[in-house]
C-alpha positions as CSV (number, residue, x, y, z in Angstrom):
1,M,54.5,-149.4,93.6
2,K,52.7,-151.7,91.3
3,K,49.4,-149.9,90.2
4,V,46.1,-151.6,89.8
5,S,44.8,-151.7,86.3
6,K,41.7,-149.6,85.8
7,I,40.4,-152.4,83.6
8,M,40.1,-154.5,86.8
9,F,37.5,-152.1,88.3
10,G,40.1,-149.4,88.7
11,L,40.1,-150.2,92.4
12,A,42.9,-149.8,94.8
13,A,42.7,-151.3,98.2
14,L,43.5,-149.0,101.1
15,A,43.3,-149.8,104.8
16,I,42.0,-147.1,107.1
17,V,39.0,-146.8,109.3
18,V,36.3,-144.7,107.7
19,S,33.6,-144.9,110.3
20,P,33.7,-145.4,114.1
21,A,33.6,-149.0,115.3
22,I,29.9,-148.8,116.0
23,P,27.9,-152.1,115.9
24,V,25.4,-152.3,113.0
25,Y,21.9,-153.0,114.2
26,A,19.0,-154.2,112.2
27,Q,16.4,-152.7,114.4
28,E,14.8,-149.4,113.4
29,P,11.6,-147.4,114.1
30,T,8.8,-148.5,111.9
31,T,6.7,-146.3,109.6
32,P,3.0,-147.1,109.3
33,G,2.6,-149.1,106.1
34,S,-0.1,-148.8,103.5
35,E,-2.1,-151.2,101.4
36,I,-0.3,-152.3,98.3
37,E,-1.3,-154.3,95.3
38,V,0.7,-157.4,94.6
39,Q,0.6,-159.1,91.2
40,N,2.7,-162.3,90.6
41,G,4.9,-161.4,93.5
42,V,5.6,-157.8,92.2
43,A,4.6,-154.6,94.0
44,Q,5.0,-151.2,92.5
45,V,5.7,-148.5,95.1
46,K,5.7,-144.7,95.0
47,D,6.6,-143.6,98.6
48,E,8.2,-144.8,101.8
49,A,5.1,-146.3,103.3
50,E,4.4,-148.4,100.2
51,F,8.0,-149.5,100.1
52,R,8.0,-150.6,103.7
53,A,4.7,-152.5,103.2
54,A,6.2,-154.3,100.3
55,M,9.5,-154.9,102.1
56,N,7.7,-156.6,105.0
57,N,5.3,-158.6,102.9
58,A,6.5,-162.2,102.3
59,E,4.3,-162.4,99.3
60,V,6.3,-159.7,97.6
61,K,9.4,-160.9,95.8
62,T,10.1,-157.9,93.7
63,I,9.7,-154.2,94.6
64,E,9.6,-151.8,91.7
65,L,9.9,-148.0,92.1
66,T,7.6,-145.9,89.9
67,T,9.1,-142.6,91.0
68,D,11.8,-141.1,93.2
69,I,11.1,-141.5,96.9
70,T,12.3,-140.0,100.1
71,I,12.7,-141.8,103.4
72,E,12.9,-140.7,107.0
73,N,14.4,-144.0,108.4
74,K,16.8,-146.4,106.9
75,L,15.3,-149.4,105.0
76,N,16.4,-152.8,106.5
77,I,15.7,-155.6,104.1
78,I,15.4,-158.8,106.1
79,Q,13.6,-160.9,103.5
80,D,14.8,-162.1,100.1
81,K,13.9,-159.3,97.6
82,T,14.7,-157.9,94.2
83,I,14.5,-154.1,94.0
84,I,14.1,-152.6,90.6
85,G,14.8,-148.9,90.7
86,N,13.9,-148.0,87.1
87,N,16.6,-145.4,87.4
88,H,14.8,-143.7,90.3
89,S,16.3,-142.7,93.6
90,I,15.8,-143.3,97.3
91,T,17.0,-140.3,99.3
92,Y,17.3,-140.3,103.1
93,V,15.9,-137.0,104.6
94,G,15.7,-138.0,108.2
95,K,17.6,-136.9,111.3
96,F,21.2,-137.6,112.2
97,K,22.8,-138.0,115.6
98,N,23.1,-134.9,117.7
99,D,21.4,-132.7,115.1
100,G,24.2,-133.5,112.8
101,D,24.3,-134.1,109.0
102,K,25.3,-137.0,106.8
103,Y,28.9,-136.5,107.8
104,T,27.9,-137.4,111.4
105,W,27.8,-141.1,112.0
106,G,24.4,-142.3,113.3
107,S,20.7,-141.4,113.2
108,A,18.2,-140.0,115.6
109,A,15.2,-141.7,114.2
110,T,13.1,-140.6,117.2
111,E,13.6,-137.7,119.6
112,G,16.6,-138.4,121.7
113,E,17.2,-141.9,120.4
114,F,20.3,-143.0,118.6
115,V,19.8,-145.9,116.2
116,G,23.0,-147.0,114.5
117,G,24.5,-145.6,111.4
118,V,22.3,-144.4,108.6
119,Y,22.1,-146.6,105.5
120,V,19.6,-145.8,102.7
121,I,19.2,-149.6,102.3
122,Q,20.7,-152.2,104.6
123,A,20.5,-155.8,103.4
124,Y,20.5,-157.8,106.6
125,T,21.1,-161.6,106.5
126,S,19.1,-162.0,103.3
127,N,19.4,-162.4,99.5
128,V,18.9,-159.1,97.8
129,T,19.3,-157.9,94.2
130,L,19.3,-154.2,93.3
131,R,19.0,-152.9,89.8
132,D,19.2,-149.4,88.3
133,I,18.8,-147.3,91.4
134,T,20.3,-144.3,93.2
135,L,20.8,-144.5,97.0
136,T,21.8,-141.1,98.5
137,G,21.6,-138.7,101.5
138,A,22.7,-141.0,104.3
139,N,26.0,-142.0,106.0
140,V,26.2,-144.9,103.6
141,G,24.2,-145.7,100.5
142,L,24.1,-149.5,100.8
143,G,25.0,-151.8,103.8
144,V,25.7,-155.4,103.1
145,N,25.3,-156.8,106.6
146,G,25.7,-160.6,106.6
147,A,23.7,-160.6,103.4
148,N,24.2,-162.0,99.9
149,V,23.8,-159.0,97.5
150,T,23.9,-158.7,93.7
151,L,24.0,-155.4,91.9
152,E,22.8,-155.1,88.4
153,G,22.5,-152.2,85.9
154,T,23.7,-148.8,87.2
155,I,23.9,-148.4,91.0
156,N,24.6,-144.8,92.0
157,V,25.8,-144.2,95.5
158,T,26.8,-140.5,95.1
159,G,25.9,-138.1,98.0
160,N,26.5,-140.2,101.1
161,G,28.6,-138.8,104.0
162,F,31.0,-141.8,104.6
163,G,31.0,-143.5,101.3
164,G,29.0,-145.7,99.0
165,I,28.9,-149.4,100.0
166,E,29.9,-151.1,103.3
167,V,30.4,-154.9,103.4
168,T,30.2,-156.0,107.0
169,K,29.1,-158.5,109.7
170,G,27.3,-156.6,112.4
171,Q,26.7,-157.4,116.0
172,D,25.2,-160.8,116.7
173,V,25.3,-161.6,112.9
174,Q,26.6,-165.1,112.2
175,V,26.5,-165.1,108.4
176,L,29.3,-163.7,106.4
177,P,28.4,-161.2,103.7
178,S,29.0,-161.4,99.9
179,L,28.7,-158.9,97.2
180,T,28.5,-159.6,93.4
181,I,28.7,-156.5,91.1
182,N,27.5,-157.4,87.6
183,G,26.6,-153.8,86.7
184,T,28.2,-150.3,87.0
185,I,28.9,-148.4,90.2
186,V,28.7,-144.6,90.1
187,N,30.1,-142.4,92.9
188,E,30.7,-138.8,91.9
189,D,31.7,-137.9,95.5
190,E,34.5,-140.4,95.8
191,V,37.5,-138.9,97.6
192,A,40.2,-140.2,99.9
193,A,37.9,-139.9,103.0
194,R,34.8,-141.4,101.2
195,P,35.6,-144.6,99.3
196,T,33.1,-146.3,97.1
197,L,33.4,-149.7,98.8
198,W,34.9,-150.9,102.0
199,T,34.8,-153.8,104.4
200,D,34.4,-153.5,108.1
201,N,34.2,-155.8,111.2
202,I,35.5,-158.8,109.2
203,T,38.4,-160.7,110.9
204,A,41.4,-162.0,109.0
205,E,40.2,-165.5,109.5
206,E,36.8,-164.7,108.0
207,A,38.2,-162.7,105.1
208,E,39.0,-165.7,102.9
209,D,35.3,-166.7,103.0
210,V,33.9,-163.3,102.1
211,A,33.4,-163.0,98.4
212,I,33.4,-159.6,96.6
213,K,33.3,-159.9,92.9
214,Y,33.2,-157.2,90.2
215,Q,32.2,-158.6,86.8
216,G,33.8,-161.9,87.6
217,V,37.0,-160.5,89.2
218,E,37.3,-161.5,92.9
219,L,38.7,-158.8,95.1
220,A,40.8,-159.3,98.2
221,V,38.8,-158.5,101.3
222,S,41.6,-158.4,103.8
223,V,45.4,-158.5,103.5
224,T,48.4,-158.5,105.7
225,K,51.3,-156.2,105.1
226,D,54.6,-156.4,107.0
227,G,53.0,-158.7,109.6
228,K,50.2,-156.2,110.3
229,T,46.6,-157.4,109.8
230,I,44.6,-154.7,108.0
231,P,41.1,-154.5,109.6
232,Q,39.5,-152.7,106.8
233,V,40.0,-152.6,103.0
234,Q,38.8,-149.6,100.9
235,L,38.2,-149.8,97.2
236,F,38.1,-146.9,94.8
237,L,36.7,-146.5,91.4
238,N,39.3,-143.9,90.5
239,E,42.9,-144.7,91.6
240,E,43.7,-141.0,91.8
241,N,41.3,-140.7,94.8
242,K,43.4,-142.9,97.0
243,P,44.9,-141.2,100.0
244,T,48.6,-140.5,99.5
245,T,49.6,-140.3,103.2
246,D,50.6,-143.1,105.5
247,I,48.2,-144.3,108.2
248,P,50.1,-144.5,111.4
249,G,49.9,-147.8,113.1
250,I,48.1,-149.5,110.3
251,T,50.0,-149.6,107.1
252,D,51.9,-147.7,104.4
253,V,49.5,-146.6,101.7
254,A,52.2,-147.1,99.1
255,D,52.4,-150.8,99.9
256,L,48.9,-151.5,98.7
257,D,49.0,-152.5,95.1
258,A,47.7,-155.1,92.6
259,A,48.9,-157.9,94.9
260,D,46.0,-157.1,97.2
261,Y,43.6,-158.5,94.7
262,R,43.0,-162.2,94.7
263,P,44.6,-163.5,91.5
264,V,42.3,-164.3,88.6
265,T,42.3,-168.0,88.1
266,E,43.0,-168.8,84.5
267,P,40.7,-171.5,83.0
268,E,42.4,-174.8,82.4
269,T,43.2,-175.4,78.7
270,P,41.1,-178.4,77.7
271,E,43.1,-181.3,76.5
272,E,43.1,-182.0,72.8
273,P,40.7,-184.8,72.0
274,T,42.5,-188.0,71.0
275,T,41.6,-189.8,67.8
276,P,39.6,-192.9,68.8
277,P,41.3,-196.2,67.8
278,D,40.0,-198.2,64.9
279,T,36.9,-199.9,66.3
280,Q,36.5,-202.4,63.5
281,D,38.3,-205.3,65.2
282,R,36.7,-204.4,68.5
283,V,33.2,-204.4,67.0
284,E,33.8,-207.9,65.5
285,D,34.6,-209.2,68.9
286,V,31.5,-207.9,70.5
287,E,28.6,-210.3,70.7
288,N,25.4,-208.9,69.2
289,P,22.4,-210.1,71.1
290,E,20.5,-210.4,67.8
291,T,23.1,-212.8,66.4
292,S,23.9,-214.9,69.4
293,D,24.2,-218.7,69.2
294,Q,20.5,-219.0,70.2
295,G,19.5,-216.6,67.6
296,L,21.6,-218.4,64.9
297,L,20.0,-221.7,65.8
298,Y,16.5,-220.1,65.5
299,M,17.3,-218.8,62.1
300,A,18.7,-222.1,60.9
301,L,15.6,-224.0,62.0
302,S,13.5,-221.4,60.3
303,V,15.3,-221.8,57.0
304,I,15.0,-225.6,57.2
305,G,11.3,-225.4,57.9
306,L,10.8,-223.1,55.0
307,G,12.8,-225.4,52.8
308,G,10.6,-228.4,53.8
309,L,7.5,-226.4,53.2
310,A,8.6,-225.5,49.7
311,V,9.4,-229.2,48.9
312,S,6.0,-230.3,50.2
313,M,4.2,-227.6,48.1
314,K,6.0,-228.8,45.0
315,K,5.0,-232.4,45.5
316,F,1.4,-231.4,46.1
317,M,1.3,-229.3,42.9
318,T,2.8,-232.2,40.9
319,R,0.2,-234.7,42.1
320,K,-2.6,-232.3,41.4
321,Q,-1.5,-231.9,37.8
322,N,-1.3,-235.6,37.3
């Protein structure tokens, strides 16, 4: 098996189904908001209520955490936002389905009500940037659901029951997701059953248009092995965390190697500049507007006129002296 270089994110693609095939919904119970101060599009928040108020305020472009916060319901970002964590954390402390824990898929946001899987933050059909933040305590730290998400600084997704980041296209979502990782991902809980990053609900036809990049290296979203379409691709920070057993009916784990990554396109070598030809002859052939025939005629008449004026002045001076 050809192993993936750790330099290229140390990621190995593995196709298994991590979570049940449950549609991802954007709806969630709302928490009463609070008044927030917005300055130049920036809102500083210190708790869930303030975060939700900023999240739903179109005037707010940047949400900045001033401390660690806890939430009782997942945060669905449906407007374009930049979230600056300042190395603080957002921890889900709400209920899970059937009185379960984070290893049970789904939440019970209100008594007896099942509301999808639990994401600390779900970016939903929007443009979202996250910087220097920890997302923990839920089924999944970050959901990229038909959204365009950029990660900067250090993003810590340790402590989630099913894994770190899911890239998906949920029910009734028409927009394909994209994820650009310009920073560092941390997941201290990564094991075979809990990958750091995985795709879900993306068809083989859609996969080519789904972009996942880690510091400029584009990763394969979906691959086909031995004629079998892999419905889900898992990516690991540490290659040693990959499962070592076959997945019946899906693929042989050993078949997944560096070939699953989209090849890095080498930049074209610029052509050596050629020495420009001698331009002397070419310049002589170019008509200068300032020395055209009309200009030369004007100059000749001017010289003749000046010459005549000089002769007249000489005769005048001679007569005066006489």
